[in-house]
N, CA, C and O atoms as a Tripos MOL2 file, in Angstrom:
@<TRIPOS>MOLECULE
protein
  320   319    80     0     0
PROTEIN
NO_CHARGES

@<TRIPOS>ATOM
      1 N          95.1020  100.6990   83.5460 N.3       1 MET1
      2 CA         96.2470  101.3240   84.1720 C.3       1 MET1
      3 C          97.4060  101.3320   83.1770 C.2       1 MET1
      4 O          97.6120  100.3680   82.4400 O.2       1 MET1
      5 N          98.1450  102.4150   83.1660 N.am      2 LYS2
      6 CA         99.3180  102.5690   82.3100 C.3       2 LYS2
      7 C         100.5620  102.0540   83.0320 C.2       2 LYS2
      8 O         100.5680  101.9030   84.2540 O.2       2 LYS2
      9 N         101.5970  101.7920   82.2680 N.am      3 THR3
     10 CA        102.8260  101.2440   82.8260 C.3       3 THR3
     11 C         103.4330  102.1590   83.8820 C.2       3 THR3
     12 O         103.8180  101.6920   84.9550 O.2       3 THR3
     13 N         103.5230  103.4610   83.5930 N.am      4 ARG4
     14 CA        104.1460  104.3640   84.5640 C.3       4 ARG4
     15 C         103.3500  104.4150   85.8600 C.2       4 ARG4
     16 O         103.9360  104.5630   86.9330 O.2       4 ARG4
     17 N         102.0270  104.2940   85.7840 N.am      5 GLU5
     18 CA        101.2000  104.2620   86.9890 C.3       5 GLU5
     19 C         101.4560  102.9870   87.7830 C.2       5 GLU5
     20 O         101.5000  103.0080   89.0130 O.2       5 GLU5
     21 N         101.6250  101.8750   87.0650 N.am      6 ALA6
     22 CA        101.9120  100.6010   87.7250 C.3       6 ALA6
     23 C         103.2680  100.6540   88.4240 C.2       6 ALA6
     24 O         103.4090  100.1560   89.5410 O.2       6 ALA6
     25 N         104.2630  101.2540   87.7750 N.am      7 VAL7
     26 CA        105.5920  101.3910   88.3820 C.3       7 VAL7
     27 C         105.4970  102.2340   89.6500 C.2       7 VAL7
     28 O         106.0570  101.8680   90.6830 O.2       7 VAL7
     29 N         104.7950  103.3510   89.5750 N.am      8 ALA8
     30 CA        104.6480  104.2220   90.7430 C.3       8 ALA8
     31 C         103.9380  103.4950   91.8870 C.2       8 ALA8
     32 O         104.3580  103.5730   93.0410 O.2       8 ALA8
     33 N         102.8820  102.8070   91.5560 N.am      9 GLN9
     34 CA        102.1250  102.0790   92.5720 C.3       9 GLN9
     35 C         102.9660  100.9680   93.1890 C.2       9 GLN9
     36 O         102.8920  100.7250   94.3940 O.2       9 GLN9
     37 N         103.7700  100.2890   92.3610 N.am     10 ARG10
     38 CA        104.6190   99.2060   92.8680 C.3      10 ARG10
     39 C         105.6820   99.7530   93.8130 C.2      10 ARG10
     40 O         105.9730   99.1310   94.8360 O.2      10 ARG10
     41 N         106.2640  100.8960   93.4930 N.am     11 ILE11
     42 CA        107.2540  101.5120   94.3820 C.3      11 ILE11
     43 C         106.6060  101.8300   95.7300 C.2      11 ILE11
     44 O         107.1700  101.5260   96.7820 O.2      11 ILE11
     45 N         105.4270  102.4410   95.6950 N.am     12 GLU12
     46 CA        104.7380  102.7720   96.9410 C.3      12 GLU12
     47 C         104.3990  101.5060   97.7330 C.2      12 GLU12
     48 O         104.5300  101.4800   98.9570 O.2      12 GLU12
     49 N         103.9670  100.4670   97.0360 N.am     13 GLU13
     50 CA        103.6210   99.1870   97.6590 C.3      13 GLU13
     51 C         104.8430   98.5760   98.3540 C.2      13 GLU13
     52 O         104.7540   98.1160   99.4930 O.2      13 GLU13
     53 N         105.9700   98.5770   97.6660 N.am     14 LEU14
     54 CA        107.1840   97.9990   98.2300 C.3      14 LEU14
     55 C         107.7320   98.8320   99.3890 C.2      14 LEU14
     56 O         108.2840   98.2860  100.3440 O.2      14 LEU14
     57 N         107.5800  100.1440   99.3020 N.am     15 CYS15
     58 CA        107.9990  101.0010  100.4230 C.3      15 CYS15
     59 C         107.1590  100.6820  101.6610 C.2      15 CYS15
     60 O         107.6910  100.5580  102.7640 O.2      15 CYS15
     61 N         105.8540  100.5510  101.4710 N.am     16 ALA16
     62 CA        104.9680  100.2330  102.5970 C.3      16 ALA16
     63 C         105.3160   98.8630  103.1760 C.2      16 ALA16
     64 O         105.3870   98.6960  104.3930 O.2      16 ALA16
     65 N         105.5320   97.8910  102.3020 N.am     17 LYS17
     66 CA        105.8630   96.5360  102.7420 C.3      17 LYS17
     67 C         107.1610   96.5120  103.5470 C.2      17 LYS17
     68 O         107.2850   95.7610  104.5150 O.2      17 LYS17
     69 N         108.1220   97.3360  103.1430 N.am     18 ASN18
     70 CA        109.4300   97.3790  103.7990 C.3      18 ASN18
     71 C         109.5280   98.4690  104.8660 C.2      18 ASN18
     72 O         110.5920   98.7040  105.4380 O.2      18 ASN18
     73 N         108.3950   99.1280  105.1210 N.am     19 ASN19
     74 CA        108.3340  100.1780  106.1460 C.3      19 ASN19
     75 C         109.4340  101.2340  105.9400 C.2      19 ASN19
     76 O         110.1860  101.5700  106.8550 O.2      19 ASN19
     77 N         109.4920  101.7360  104.7100 N.am     20 ILE20
     78 CA        110.4940  102.7360  104.3510 C.3      20 ILE20
     79 C         109.7840  103.8790  103.6230 C.2      20 ILE20
     80 O         108.8350  103.6550  102.8710 O.2      20 ILE20
     81 N         110.2460  105.0820  103.8520 N.am     21 THR21
     82 CA        109.6670  106.2380  103.1710 C.3      21 THR21
     83 C         110.2640  106.3670  101.7750 C.2      21 THR21
     84 O         111.2650  105.7290  101.4500 O.2      21 THR21
     85 N         109.6420  107.1870  100.9720 N.am     22 ILE22
     86 CA        110.1630  107.4730   99.6320 C.3      22 ILE22
     87 C         111.5660  108.0710   99.7470 C.2      22 ILE22
     88 O         112.4720  107.6870   99.0070 O.2      22 ILE22
     89 N         111.7420  109.0090  100.6740 N.am     23 ASN23
     90 CA        113.0650  109.6150  100.8730 C.3      23 ASN23
     91 C         114.0690  108.5830  101.3730 C.2      23 ASN23
     92 O         115.2310  108.5960  100.9670 O.2      23 ASN23
     93 N         113.6260  107.6950  102.2480 N.am     24 GLY24
     94 CA        114.4990  106.6430  102.7500 C.3      24 GLY24
     95 C         114.9420  105.7190  101.6330 C.2      24 GLY24
     96 O         116.1070  105.3290  101.5680 O.2      24 GLY24
     97 N         114.0130  105.3690  100.7520 N.am     25 LEU25
     98 CA        114.3500  104.5350   99.6030 C.3      25 LEU25
     99 C         115.3510  105.2520   98.7020 C.2      25 LEU25
    100 O         116.3360  104.6620   98.2610 O.2      25 LEU25
    101 N         115.0920  106.5130   98.4370 N.am     26 ALA26
    102 CA        115.9910  107.2900   97.5760 C.3      26 ALA26
    103 C         117.4040  107.2870   98.1420 C.2      26 ALA26
    104 O         118.3710  107.1110   97.4000 O.2      26 ALA26
    105 N         117.5270  107.4770   99.4300 N.am     27 THR27
    106 CA        118.8410  107.4850  100.0820 C.3      27 THR27
    107 C         119.5210  106.1270   99.9470 C.2      27 THR27
    108 O         120.6890  106.0520   99.5670 O.2      27 THR27
    109 N         118.7900  105.0480  100.2600 N.am     28 LYS28
    110 CA        119.3630  103.7010  100.1660 C.3      28 LYS28
    111 C         119.7490  103.3380   98.7410 C.2      28 LYS28
    112 O         120.7110  102.6030   98.5190 O.2      28 LYS28
    113 N         118.9920  103.8580   97.7710 N.am     29 ALA29
    114 CA        119.2230  103.5110   96.3710 C.3      29 ALA29
    115 C         120.1880  104.4670   95.6690 C.2      29 ALA29
    116 O         120.5200  104.2650   94.5010 O.2      29 ALA29
    117 N         120.6370  105.5040   96.3730 N.am     30 ALA30
    118 CA        121.5270  106.5140   95.7830 C.3      30 ALA30
    119 C         120.8870  107.1780   94.5670 C.2      30 ALA30
    120 O         121.5400  107.4240   93.5530 O.2      30 ALA30
    121 N         119.5940  107.4610   94.6970 N.am     31 VAL31
    122 CA        118.8270  108.1470   93.6550 C.3      31 VAL31
    123 C         118.3010  109.4420   94.2780 C.2      31 VAL31
    124 O         117.8430  109.4200   95.4200 O.2      31 VAL31
    125 N         118.3520  110.5590   93.5670 N.am     32 PRO32
    126 CA        117.8220  111.7940   94.1360 C.3      32 PRO32
    127 C         116.3430  111.6330   94.5180 C.2      32 PRO32
    128 O         115.5610  111.0760   93.7480 O.2      32 PRO32
    129 N         115.9600  112.1240   95.7100 N.am     33 PRO33
    130 CA        114.5540  112.0270   96.1140 C.3      33 PRO33
    131 C         113.6000  112.6180   95.0860 C.2      33 PRO33
    132 O         112.4850  112.1260   94.9120 O.2      33 PRO33
    133 N         114.0370  113.6700   94.4060 N.am     34 SER34
    134 CA        113.1750  114.2950   93.3940 C.3      34 SER34
    135 C         112.8850  113.3280   92.2480 C.2      34 SER34
    136 O         111.7990  113.3650   91.6710 O.2      34 SER34
    137 N         113.8270  112.4790   91.9190 N.am     35 THR35
    138 CA        113.6270  111.4920   90.8490 C.3      35 THR35
    139 C         112.5370  110.5050   91.2410 C.2      35 THR35
    140 O         111.6420  110.2080   90.4490 O.2      35 THR35
    141 N         112.6170  109.9970   92.4670 N.am     36 VAL36
    142 CA        111.6180  109.0330   92.9350 C.3      36 VAL36
    143 C         110.2500  109.7020   93.0180 C.2      36 VAL36
    144 O         109.2470  109.1190   92.6060 O.2      36 VAL36
    145 N         110.2060  110.9050   93.5420 N.am     37 LYS37
    146 CA        108.9280  111.6240   93.6510 C.3      37 LYS37
    147 C         108.3530  111.9350   92.2740 C.2      37 LYS37
    148 O         107.1360  111.8980   92.0890 O.2      37 LYS37
    149 N         109.2070  112.2390   91.3130 N.am     38 ASN38
    150 CA        108.7260  112.4850   89.9490 C.3      38 ASN38
    151 C         108.0950  111.2340   89.3530 C.2      38 ASN38
    152 O         107.1300  111.3250   88.5940 O.2      38 ASN38
    153 N         108.6330  110.0700   89.6920 N.am     39 ILE39
    154 CA        108.0320  108.8150   89.2300 C.3      39 ILE39
    155 C         106.6880  108.6140   89.9220 C.2      39 ILE39
    156 O         105.6900  108.3080   89.2690 O.2      39 ILE39
    157 N         106.6620  108.7840   91.2270 N.am     40 ILE40
    158 CA        105.4490  108.5530   92.0200 C.3      40 ILE40
    159 C         104.3140  109.4860   91.5880 C.2      40 ILE40
    160 O         103.1720  109.0500   91.4450 O.2      40 ILE40
    161 N         104.6250  110.7570   91.3840 N.am     41 TYR41
    162 CA        103.5830  111.7470   91.0910 C.3      41 TYR41
    163 C         103.3190  111.9410   89.6060 C.2      41 TYR41
    164 O         102.5700  112.8400   89.2240 O.2      41 TYR41
    165 N         103.9290  111.1030   88.7580 N.am     42 GLY42
    166 CA        103.6080  111.1390   87.3410 C.3      42 GLY42
    167 C         104.2990  112.2130   86.5320 C.2      42 GLY42
    168 O         103.9720  112.4100   85.3620 O.2      42 GLY42
    169 N         105.2560  112.9170   87.1360 N.am     43 VAL43
    170 CA        105.9980  113.9360   86.3890 C.3      43 VAL43
    171 C         106.8970  113.2510   85.3660 C.2      43 VAL43
    172 O         107.0070  113.6890   84.2210 O.2      43 VAL43
    173 N         107.5360  112.1680   85.8020 N.am     44 SER44
    174 CA        108.3840  111.3770   84.9130 C.3      44 SER44
    175 C         107.4790  110.4210   84.1400 C.2      44 SER44
    176 O         106.8790  109.5170   84.7220 O.2      44 SER44
    177 N         107.3850  110.6240   82.8410 N.am     45 LYS45
    178 CA        106.5060  109.8040   82.0080 C.3      45 LYS45
    179 C         107.1460  108.4870   81.6070 C.2      45 LYS45
    180 O         106.4550  107.5560   81.1920 O.2      45 LYS45
    181 N         108.4740  108.4050   81.7290 N.am     46 ASN46
    182 CA        109.1840  107.2060   81.2820 C.3      46 ASN46
    183 C         110.3420  106.9070   82.2300 C.2      46 ASN46
    184 O         111.4970  107.1770   81.8990 O.2      46 ASN46
    185 N         110.0450  106.3490   83.4110 N.am     47 PRO47
    186 CA        111.1450  106.0310   84.3330 C.3      47 PRO47
    187 C         112.0540  104.9690   83.7270 C.2      47 PRO47
    188 O         111.5860  103.9220   83.2790 O.2      47 PRO47
    189 N         113.3260  105.2410   83.7170 N.am     48 GLY48
    190 CA        114.2820  104.3370   83.0820 C.3      48 GLY48
    191 C         114.5170  103.0670   83.8770 C.2      48 GLY48
    192 O         114.3590  103.0340   85.0980 O.2      48 GLY48
    193 N         114.8940  102.0340   83.1650 N.am     49 ILE49
    194 CA        115.1390  100.7350   83.7920 C.3      49 ILE49
    195 C         116.3340  100.8020   84.7320 C.2      49 ILE49
    196 O         116.3630  100.0910   85.7360 O.2      49 ILE49
    197 N         117.3180  101.6380   84.4300 N.am     50 VAL50
    198 CA        118.4760  101.7760   85.3180 C.3      50 VAL50
    199 C         118.0270  102.3690   86.6580 C.2      50 VAL50
    200 O         118.4770  101.9310   87.7160 O.2      50 VAL50
    201 N         117.1490  103.3560   86.6070 N.am     51 THR51
    202 CA        116.6210  103.9410   87.8470 C.3      51 THR51
    203 C         115.8190  102.9060   88.6220 C.2      51 THR51
    204 O         115.9620  102.7950   89.8400 O.2      51 THR51
    205 N         114.9870  102.1580   87.9350 N.am     52 ILE52
    206 CA        114.1950  101.1220   88.6040 C.3      52 ILE52
    207 C         115.1190  100.0770   89.2230 C.2      52 ILE52
    208 O         114.8630   99.6050   90.3310 O.2      52 ILE52
    209 N         116.1950   99.7100   88.5160 N.am     53 LYS53
    210 CA        117.1610   98.7490   89.0560 C.3      53 LYS53
    211 C         117.8280   99.2970   90.3150 C.2      53 LYS53
    212 O         118.0280   98.5570   91.2780 O.2      53 LYS53
    213 N         118.1690  100.5700   90.3200 N.am     54 MET54
    214 CA        118.7750  101.1820   91.5050 C.3      54 MET54
    215 C         117.8020  101.1530   92.6810 C.2      54 MET54
    216 O         118.2040  100.9000   93.8170 O.2      54 MET54
    217 N         116.5220  101.4110   92.4080 N.am     55 LEU55
    218 CA        115.5180  101.3430   93.4610 C.3      55 LEU55
    219 C         115.3880   99.9140   93.9820 C.2      55 LEU55
    220 O         115.2370   99.6950   95.1840 O.2      55 LEU55
    221 N         115.4470   98.9490   93.0750 N.am     56 CYS56
    222 CA        115.4220   97.5370   93.4800 C.3      56 CYS56
    223 C         116.6070   97.2140   94.3830 C.2      56 CYS56
    224 O         116.4580   96.5200   95.3890 O.2      56 CYS56
    225 N         117.7820   97.7190   94.0220 N.am     57 ASP57
    226 CA        118.9700   97.5020   94.8510 C.3      57 ASP57
    227 C         118.7530   98.0910   96.2510 C.2      57 ASP57
    228 O         119.1290   97.4810   97.2520 O.2      57 ASP57
    229 N         118.1500   99.2690   96.3110 N.am     58 GLY58
    230 CA        117.8540   99.9010   97.5940 C.3      58 GLY58
    231 C         116.8640   99.0940   98.4230 C.2      58 GLY58
    232 O         116.9090   99.1190   99.6530 O.2      58 GLY58
    233 N         115.9750   98.3840   97.7480 N.am     59 LEU59
    234 CA        114.9940   97.5370   98.4300 C.3      59 LEU59
    235 C         115.5110   96.1140   98.6340 C.2      59 LEU59
    236 O         114.8440   95.2840   99.2510 O.2      59 LEU59
    237 N         116.7030   95.8430   98.1110 N.am     60 ASP60
    238 CA        117.3270   94.5180   98.1860 C.3      60 ASP60
    239 C         116.4550   93.4520   97.5200 C.2      60 ASP60
    240 O         116.2550   92.3630   98.0570 O.2      60 ASP60
    241 N         115.9400   93.7990   96.3260 N.am     61 ILE61
    242 CA        115.1600   92.8550   95.5300 C.3      61 ILE61
    243 C         115.6890   92.8800   94.0970 C.2      61 ILE61
    244 O         116.4370   93.7820   93.7200 O.2      61 ILE61
    245 N         115.2990   91.8930   93.3090 N.am     62 SER62
    246 CA        115.7010   91.8490   91.9040 C.3      62 SER62
    247 C         114.6570   92.5570   91.0410 C.2      62 SER62
    248 O         113.5520   92.8490   91.4990 O.2      62 SER62
    249 N         115.0200   92.8250   89.8000 N.am     63 LEU63
    250 CA        114.0550   93.3720   88.8480 C.3      63 LEU63
    251 C         112.8880   92.4050   88.6710 C.2      63 LEU63
    252 O         111.7380   92.8240   88.5430 O.2      63 LEU63
    253 N         113.1920   91.1140   88.6640 N.am     64 LEU64
    254 CA        112.1410   90.1070   88.5490 C.3      64 LEU64
    255 C         111.1490   90.2350   89.7040 C.2      64 LEU64
    256 O         109.9380   90.1600   89.4970 O.2      64 LEU64
    257 N         111.6650   90.4290   90.9220 N.am     65 ASP65
    258 CA        110.7840   90.6210   92.0820 C.3      65 ASP65
    259 C         109.9280   91.8790   91.9140 C.2      65 ASP65
    260 O         108.7470   91.8880   92.2620 O.2      65 ASP65
    261 N         110.5350   92.9360   91.3800 N.am     66 PHE66
    262 CA        109.8080   94.1940   91.1980 C.3      66 PHE66
    263 C         108.6330   94.0090   90.2420 C.2      66 PHE66
    264 O         107.5140   94.4320   90.5310 O.2      66 PHE66
    265 N         108.8960   93.3760   89.1120 N.am     67 PHE67
    266 CA        107.8620   93.2440   88.0910 C.3      67 PHE67
    267 C         106.9480   92.0380   88.2850 C.2      67 PHE67
    268 O         105.9790   91.8760   87.5440 O.2      67 PHE67
    269 N         107.2370   91.2000   89.2570 N.am     68 ASN68
    270 CA        106.4120   90.0390   89.5600 C.3      68 ASN68
    271 C         105.2340   90.4730   90.4390 C.2      68 ASN68
    272 O         105.2050   90.2120   91.6420 O.2      68 ASN68
    273 N         104.2810   91.1320   89.8140 N.am     69 SER69
    274 CA        103.1370   91.6930   90.5210 C.3      69 SER69
    275 C         101.9320   91.7120   89.5830 C.2      69 SER69
    276 O         102.0870   91.9310   88.3810 O.2      69 SER69
    277 N         100.7450   91.4880   90.1190 N.am     70 PRO70
    278 CA         99.5390   91.5840   89.2870 C.3      70 PRO70
    279 C          99.3920   92.9440   88.6030 C.2      70 PRO70
    280 O          98.7070   93.0580   87.5870 O.2      70 PRO70
    281 N         100.0260   93.9650   89.1530 N.am     71 LEU71
    282 CA         99.9720   95.2930   88.5350 C.3      71 LEU71
    283 C         100.4630   95.2530   87.0930 C.2      71 LEU71
    284 O          99.9620   95.9900   86.2440 O.2      71 LEU71
    285 N         101.4380   94.3970   86.8170 N.am     72 PHE72
    286 CA        102.0530   94.3610   85.4920 C.3      72 PHE72
    287 C         101.4380   93.3200   84.5720 C.2      72 PHE72
    288 O         101.6400   93.3750   83.3590 O.2      72 PHE72
    289 N         100.6940   92.3760   85.1220 N.am     73 THR73
    290 CA        100.0900   91.3570   84.2710 C.3      73 THR73
    291 C          98.7920   91.8400   83.6210 C.2      73 THR73
    292 O          98.3160   91.2400   82.6570 O.2      73 THR73
    293 N          98.2370   92.9010   84.1420 N.am     74 SER74
    294 CA         96.9530   93.3790   83.6020 C.3      74 SER74
    295 C          97.0740   94.7660   82.9590 C.2      74 SER74
    296 O          96.0990   95.5150   82.8960 O.2      74 SER74
    297 N          98.2750   95.0980   82.4840 N.am     75 LEU75
    298 CA         98.4830   96.4120   81.8780 C.3      75 LEU75
    299 C          97.7640   96.5430   80.5420 C.2      75 LEU75
    300 O          97.6270   95.5820   79.7850 O.2      75 LEU75
    301 N          97.3120   97.7600   80.2790 N.am     76 GLU76
    302 CA         96.7270   98.0660   78.9800 C.3      76 GLU76
    303 C          97.8430   98.1900   77.9500 C.2      76 GLU76
    304 O          98.9850   98.5030   78.2870 O.2      76 GLU76
    305 N          97.4980   97.9410   76.6990 N.am     77 GLN77
    306 CA         98.4560   98.1420   75.6210 C.3      77 GLN77
    307 C          98.7340   99.6290   75.4990 C.2      77 GLN77
    308 O          97.8030  100.4340   75.4590 O.2      77 GLN77
    309 N         100.0090  100.0010   75.4380 N.am     78 GLU78
    310 CA        100.4050  101.4170   75.3960 C.3      78 GLU78
    311 C         100.2780  101.9920   73.9810 C.2      78 GLU78
    312 O          99.9910  103.1780   73.8210 O.2      78 GLU78
    313 N         100.4870  101.1720   72.9690 N.am     79 ILE79
    314 CA        100.4500  101.6530   71.5850 C.3      79 ILE79
    315 C          99.0940  101.2890   70.9920 C.2      79 ILE79
    316 O          98.6570  100.1400   71.0480 O.2      79 ILE79
    317 N          98.4610  102.2720   70.4400 N.am     80 GLU80
    318 CA         97.1280  102.0230   69.8460 C.3      80 GLU80
    319 C          97.1370  102.3620   68.3780 C.2      80 GLU80
    320 O          96.1160  102.2210   67.7060 O.2      80 GLU80
@<TRIPOS>BOND
     1     1     2 1
     2     2     3 1
     3     3     4 2
     4     3     5 am
     5     5     6 1
     6     6     7 1
     7     7     8 2
     8     7     9 am
     9     9    10 1
    10    10    11 1
    11    11    12 2
    12    11    13 am
    13    13    14 1
    14    14    15 1
    15    15    16 2
    16    15    17 am
    17    17    18 1
    18    18    19 1
    19    19    20 2
    20    19    21 am
    21    21    22 1
    22    22    23 1
    23    23    24 2
    24    23    25 am
    25    25    26 1
    26    26    27 1
    27    27    28 2
    28    27    29 am
    29    29    30 1
    30    30    31 1
    31    31    32 2
    32    31    33 am
    33    33    34 1
    34    34    35 1
    35    35    36 2
    36    35    37 am
    37    37    38 1
    38    38    39 1
    39    39    40 2
    40    39    41 am
    41    41    42 1
    42    42    43 1
    43    43    44 2
    44    43    45 am
    45    45    46 1
    46    46    47 1
    47    47    48 2
    48    47    49 am
    49    49    50 1
    50    50    51 1
    51    51    52 2
    52    51    53 am
    53    53    54 1
    54    54    55 1
    55    55    56 2
    56    55    57 am
    57    57    58 1
    58    58    59 1
    59    59    60 2
    60    59    61 am
    61    61    62 1
    62    62    63 1
    63    63    64 2
    64    63    65 am
    65    65    66 1
    66    66    67 1
    67    67    68 2
    68    67    69 am
    69    69    70 1
    70    70    71 1
    71    71    72 2
    72    71    73 am
    73    73    74 1
    74    74    75 1
    75    75    76 2
    76    75    77 am
    77    77    78 1
    78    78    79 1
    79    79    80 2
    80    79    81 am
    81    81    82 1
    82    82    83 1
    83    83    84 2
    84    83    85 am
    85    85    86 1
    86    86    87 1
    87    87    88 2
    88    87    89 am
    89    89    90 1
    90    90    91 1
    91    91    92 2
    92    91    93 am
    93    93    94 1
    94    94    95 1
    95    95    96 2
    96    95    97 am
    97    97    98 1
    98    98    99 1
    99    99   100 2
   100    99   101 am
   101   101   102 1
   102   102   103 1
   103   103   104 2
   104   103   105 am
   105   105   106 1
   106   106   107 1
   107   107   108 2
   108   107   109 am
   109   109   110 1
   110   110   111 1
   111   111   112 2
   112   111   113 am
   113   113   114 1
   114   114   115 1
   115   115   116 2
   116   115   117 am
   117   117   118 1
   118   118   119 1
   119   119   120 2
   120   119   121 am
   121   121   122 1
   122   122   123 1
   123   123   124 2
   124   123   125 am
   125   125   126 1
   126   126   127 1
   127   127   128 2
   128   127   129 am
   129   129   130 1
   130   130   131 1
   131   131   132 2
   132   131   133 am
   133   133   134 1
   134   134   135 1
   135   135   136 2
   136   135   137 am
   137   137   138 1
   138   138   139 1
   139   139   140 2
   140   139   141 am
   141   141   142 1
   142   142   143 1
   143   143   144 2
   144   143   145 am
   145   145   146 1
   146   146   147 1
   147   147   148 2
   148   147   149 am
   149   149   150 1
   150   150   151 1
   151   151   152 2
   152   151   153 am
   153   153   154 1
   154   154   155 1
   155   155   156 2
   156   155   157 am
   157   157   158 1
   158   158   159 1
   159   159   160 2
   160   159   161 am
   161   161   162 1
   162   162   163 1
   163   163   164 2
   164   163   165 am
   165   165   166 1
   166   166   167 1
   167   167   168 2
   168   167   169 am
   169   169   170 1
   170   170   171 1
   171   171   172 2
   172   171   173 am
   173   173   174 1
   174   174   175 1
   175   175   176 2
   176   175   177 am
   177   177   178 1
   178   178   179 1
   179   179   180 2
   180   179   181 am
   181   181   182 1
   182   182   183 1
   183   183   184 2
   184   183   185 am
   185   185   186 1
   186   186   187 1
   187   187   188 2
   188   187   189 am
   189   189   190 1
   190   190   191 1
   191   191   192 2
   192   191   193 am
   193   193   194 1
   194   194   195 1
   195   195   196 2
   196   195   197 am
   197   197   198 1
   198   198   199 1
   199   199   200 2
   200   199   201 am
   201   201   202 1
   202   202   203 1
   203   203   204 2
   204   203   205 am
   205   205   206 1
   206   206   207 1
   207   207   208 2
   208   207   209 am
   209   209   210 1
   210   210   211 1
   211   211   212 2
   212   211   213 am
   213   213   214 1
   214   214   215 1
   215   215   216 2
   216   215   217 am
   217   217   218 1
   218   218   219 1
   219   219   220 2
   220   219   221 am
   221   221   222 1
   222   222   223 1
   223   223   224 2
   224   223   225 am
   225   225   226 1
   226   226   227 1
   227   227   228 2
   228   227   229 am
   229   229   230 1
   230   230   231 1
   231   231   232 2
   232   231   233 am
   233   233   234 1
   234   234   235 1
   235   235   236 2
   236   235   237 am
   237   237   238 1
   238   238   239 1
   239   239   240 2
   240   239   241 am
   241   241   242 1
   242   242   243 1
   243   243   244 2
   244   243   245 am
   245   245   246 1
   246   246   247 1
   247   247   248 2
   248   247   249 am
   249   249   250 1
   250   250   251 1
   251   251   252 2
   252   251   253 am
   253   253   254 1
   254   254   255 1
   255   255   256 2
   256   255   257 am
   257   257   258 1
   258   258   259 1
   259   259   260 2
   260   259   261 am
   261   261   262 1
   262   262   263 1
   263   263   264 2
   264   263   265 am
   265   265   266 1
   266   266   267 1
   267   267   268 2
   268   267   269 am
   269   269   270 1
   270   270   271 1
   271   271   272 2
   272   271   273 am
   273   273   274 1
   274   274   275 1
   275   275   276 2
   276   275   277 am
   277   277   278 1
   278   278   279 1
   279   279   280 2
   280   279   281 am
   281   281   282 1
   282   282   283 1
   283   283   284 2
   284   283   285 am
   285   285   286 1
   286   286   287 1
   287   287   288 2
   288   287   289 am
   289   289   290 1
   290   290   291 1
   291   291   292 2
   292   291   293 am
   293   293   294 1
   294   294   295 1
   295   295   296 2
   296   295   297 am
   297   297   298 1
   298   298   299 1
   299   299   300 2
   300   299   301 am
   301   301   302 1
   302   302   303 1
   303   303   304 2
   304   303   305 am
   305   305   306 1
   306   306   307 1
   307   307   308 2
   308   307   309 am
   309   309   310 1
   310   310   311 1
   311   311   312 2
   312   311   313 am
   313   313   314 1
   314   314   315 1
   315   315   316 2
   316   315   317 am
   317   317   318 1
   318   318   319 1
   319   319   320 2
@<TRIPOS>SUBSTRUCTURE
     1 MET1         2 RESIDUE 1 A MET
     2 LYS2         6 RESIDUE 1 A LYS
     3 THR3        10 RESIDUE 1 A THR
     4 ARG4        14 RESIDUE 1 A ARG
     5 GLU5        18 RESIDUE 1 A GLU
     6 ALA6        22 RESIDUE 1 A ALA
     7 VAL7        26 RESIDUE 1 A VAL
     8 ALA8        30 RESIDUE 1 A ALA
     9 GLN9        34 RESIDUE 1 A GLN
    10 ARG10       38 RESIDUE 1 A ARG
    11 ILE11       42 RESIDUE 1 A ILE
    12 GLU12       46 RESIDUE 1 A GLU
    13 GLU13       50 RESIDUE 1 A GLU
    14 LEU14       54 RESIDUE 1 A LEU
    15 CYS15       58 RESIDUE 1 A CYS
    16 ALA16       62 RESIDUE 1 A ALA
    17 LYS17       66 RESIDUE 1 A LYS
    18 ASN18       70 RESIDUE 1 A ASN
    19 ASN19       74 RESIDUE 1 A ASN
    20 ILE20       78 RESIDUE 1 A ILE
    21 THR21       82 RESIDUE 1 A THR
    22 ILE22       86 RESIDUE 1 A ILE
    23 ASN23       90 RESIDUE 1 A ASN
    24 GLY24       94 RESIDUE 1 A GLY
    25 LEU25       98 RESIDUE 1 A LEU
    26 ALA26      102 RESIDUE 1 A ALA
    27 THR27      106 RESIDUE 1 A THR
    28 LYS28      110 RESIDUE 1 A LYS
    29 ALA29      114 RESIDUE 1 A ALA
    30 ALA30      118 RESIDUE 1 A ALA
    31 VAL31      122 RESIDUE 1 A VAL
    32 PRO32      126 RESIDUE 1 A PRO
    33 PRO33      130 RESIDUE 1 A PRO
    34 SER34      134 RESIDUE 1 A SER
    35 THR35      138 RESIDUE 1 A THR
    36 VAL36      142 RESIDUE 1 A VAL
    37 LYS37      146 RESIDUE 1 A LYS
    38 ASN38      150 RESIDUE 1 A ASN
    39 ILE39      154 RESIDUE 1 A ILE
    40 ILE40      158 RESIDUE 1 A ILE
    41 TYR41      162 RESIDUE 1 A TYR
    42 GLY42      166 RESIDUE 1 A GLY
    43 VAL43      170 RESIDUE 1 A VAL
    44 SER44      174 RESIDUE 1 A SER
    45 LYS45      178 RESIDUE 1 A LYS
    46 ASN46      182 RESIDUE 1 A ASN
    47 PRO47      186 RESIDUE 1 A PRO
    48 GLY48      190 RESIDUE 1 A GLY
    49 ILE49      194 RESIDUE 1 A ILE
    50 VAL50      198 RESIDUE 1 A VAL
    51 THR51      202 RESIDUE 1 A THR
    52 ILE52      206 RESIDUE 1 A ILE
    53 LYS53      210 RESIDUE 1 A LYS
    54 MET54      214 RESIDUE 1 A MET
    55 LEU55      218 RESIDUE 1 A LEU
    56 CYS56      222 RESIDUE 1 A CYS
    57 ASP57      226 RESIDUE 1 A ASP
    58 GLY58      230 RESIDUE 1 A GLY
    59 LEU59      234 RESIDUE 1 A LEU
    60 ASP60      238 RESIDUE 1 A ASP
    61 ILE61      242 RESIDUE 1 A ILE
    62 SER62      246 RESIDUE 1 A SER
    63 LEU63      250 RESIDUE 1 A LEU
    64 LEU64      254 RESIDUE 1 A LEU
    65 ASP65      258 RESIDUE 1 A ASP
    66 PHE66      262 RESIDUE 1 A PHE
    67 PHE67      266 RESIDUE 1 A PHE
    68 ASN68      270 RESIDUE 1 A ASN
    69 SER69      274 RESIDUE 1 A SER
    70 PRO70      278 RESIDUE 1 A PRO
    71 LEU71      282 RESIDUE 1 A LEU
    72 PHE72      286 RESIDUE 1 A PHE
    73 THR73      290 RESIDUE 1 A THR
    74 SER74      294 RESIDUE 1 A SER
    75 LEU75      298 RESIDUE 1 A LEU
    76 GLU76      302 RESIDUE 1 A GLU
    77 GLN77      306 RESIDUE 1 A GLN
    78 GLU78      310 RESIDUE 1 A GLU
    79 ILE79      314 RESIDUE 1 A ILE
    80 GLU80      318 RESIDUE 1 A GLU
């Protein structure tokens, strides 16, 4: 799994856990829904840390909480 896929999957996982839609998260995080959907559907190849932090704020979690997931501990090396 690539990093951007892990980020997208983690966002979906946290939305499900918090019973919130992607649009609901976007609204709470003050991020355009299209930005979140671009991350989820792989259009955005490099979601920025500031955007991820805003999403964390919308979910009322820290960046540490976001990245504290098995999804990120088993990532493939991006540079070959």
